[in-house]
TORPAMI-757652 format. One record per residue (C-alpha): residue number from 1; x, y, z. Coordinates in Angstrom, 2 decimals, always signed. Example, Ala and Ser with C-alpha at 12.3 -4.5 7.8 and 13.67 -1.06 7.14 Angstrom:
<pts>
+-----+---------+---------+---------+
: seq :      c1 :      c2 :      c3 :
+-----+---------+---------+---------+
:   1 :  +12.30 :   -4.50 :   +7.80 :
:   2 :  +13.67 :   -1.06 :   +7.14 :
+-----+---------+---------+---------+
</pts>
This chain:
<pts>
+-----+---------+---------+---------+
: seq :      c1 :      c2 :      c3 :
+-----+---------+---------+---------+
:   1 :  +13.22 :   -5.76 :  +10.72 :
:   2 :  +13.39 :   -2.51 :   +9.68 :
:   3 :  +12.38 :   -2.34 :   +5.71 :
:   4 :  +13.58 :   +0.96 :   +3.46 :
:   5 :  +11.27 :   +4.16 :   +3.11 :
:   6 :   +8.45 :   +4.08 :   +0.76 :
:   7 :   +9.46 :   +6.51 :   -2.01 :
:   8 :   +6.12 :   +6.15 :   -4.37 :
:   9 :   +3.20 :   +3.70 :   -4.13 :
:  10 :   +0.92 :   +3.38 :   -7.38 :
:  11 :   -2.17 :   +1.99 :   -7.09 :
:  12 :   -2.73 :   -1.02 :   -9.98 :
:  13 :   -5.80 :   -2.72 :  -11.34 :
:  14 :   -7.19 :   -5.60 :   -8.67 :
:  15 :   -6.09 :   -4.04 :   -5.74 :
:  16 :   -2.55 :   -4.24 :   -6.56 :
:  17 :   -0.26 :   -1.57 :   -4.75 :
:  18 :   +3.10 :   -1.03 :   -6.72 :
:  19 :   +5.43 :   +0.27 :   -4.28 :
:  20 :   +8.90 :   +1.52 :   -4.92 :
:  21 :  +11.74 :   +1.56 :   -2.36 :
:  22 :  +14.37 :   +4.09 :   -1.55 :
:  23 :  +17.13 :   +0.95 :   -1.90 :
:  24 :  +15.57 :   +0.30 :   -5.53 :
:  25 :  +13.52 :   -2.39 :   -4.85 :
:  26 :  +10.08 :   -2.57 :   -6.17 :
:  27 :   +7.34 :   -4.62 :   -4.46 :
:  28 :   +3.76 :   -5.47 :   -5.79 :
:  29 :   +1.01 :   -5.58 :   -2.74 :
:  30 :   -1.95 :   -7.19 :   -3.11 :
:  31 :   -4.51 :   -5.61 :   -1.24 :
:  32 :   -7.63 :   -7.58 :   -1.74 :
:  33 :   -7.11 :   -9.76 :   +1.20 :
:  34 :   -8.16 :   -6.78 :   +3.41 :
:  35 :  -10.70 :   -5.30 :   +1.73 :
:  36 :  -13.84 :   -6.54 :   +4.28 :
:  37 :  -15.59 :   -5.24 :   +6.90 :
:  38 :  -17.19 :   -1.04 :   +6.76 :
:  39 :  -13.69 :   +0.09 :   +7.27 :
:  40 :  -11.47 :   -0.94 :   +4.71 :
:  41 :  -14.60 :   -2.30 :   +2.41 :
:  42 :  -14.48 :   +1.58 :   +1.27 :
:  43 :  -11.13 :   +0.67 :   -0.70 :
:  44 :  -13.84 :   -1.87 :   -3.10 :
:  45 :  -14.52 :   +2.02 :   -4.90 :
:  46 :  -12.10 :   +1.84 :   -7.45 :
:  47 :  -11.56 :   +5.78 :   -7.22 :
:  48 :  -11.43 :   +6.29 :   -3.13 :
:  49 :   -8.47 :   +2.87 :   -3.52 :
:  50 :   -6.44 :   +5.71 :   -6.29 :
:  51 :   -6.32 :   +7.71 :   -3.03 :
:  52 :   -3.55 :   +5.81 :   -1.69 :
:  53 :   -0.64 :   +7.75 :   -0.49 :
:  54 :   +2.66 :   +8.01 :   +1.72 :
:  55 :   +3.14 :   +8.70 :   +5.02 :
:  56 :   +5.57 :  +12.08 :   +5.31 :
:  57 :   +8.05 :   +9.74 :   +7.19 :
:  58 :   +8.11 :   +7.35 :   +3.95 :
:  59 :   +7.67 :   +4.64 :   +6.58 :
:  60 :   +4.20 :   +3.74 :   +5.11 :
:  61 :   +1.46 :   +4.64 :   +3.44 :
:  62 :   -2.33 :   +5.48 :   +3.59 :
:  63 :   -5.93 :   +5.93 :   +1.48 :
:  64 :   -7.39 :   +9.53 :   +2.73 :
:  65 :  -10.18 :   +8.52 :   +5.78 :
:  66 :   -6.98 :   +6.80 :   +7.06 :
:  67 :   -6.99 :   +3.38 :   +6.60 :
:  68 :   -3.93 :   +1.87 :   +6.64 :
:  69 :   -1.87 :   -1.16 :   +6.13 :
:  70 :   +1.24 :   -2.04 :   +8.34 :
:  71 :   +4.58 :   -0.62 :   +7.03 :
:  72 :   +6.09 :   -4.76 :   +7.41 :
:  73 :   +2.93 :   -6.21 :   +6.07 :
:  74 :   +3.61 :   -4.16 :   +2.34 :
:  75 :   +7.98 :   -5.13 :   +2.84 :
:  76 :   +7.20 :   -8.52 :   +3.71 :
:  77 :   +4.48 :   -9.75 :   +1.67 :
:  78 :   +4.42 :   -7.91 :   -1.28 :
:  79 :   +6.37 :  -10.08 :   -3.89 :
:  80 :   +9.50 :   -8.53 :   -5.96 :
:  81 :  +10.07 :   -7.69 :   -9.08 :
+-----+---------+---------+---------+
</pts>
């Protein structure tokens, strides 16, 4: 399934992301299950977690050092609000 492009991402307390899509949908995505190991463990530091940004294509998100979550997971596993 092709998901709509991401137009904004906002990091929230509790390791959640507020993601807004071009079609007007808003989804909350829980990142905490991903935060383990050396690579994703860096997200535990909230100041680093807040570096999340949208890829130029709008097709996904990533953090300052390149950690990312598959766009289809963000959309399909995000809770619509």
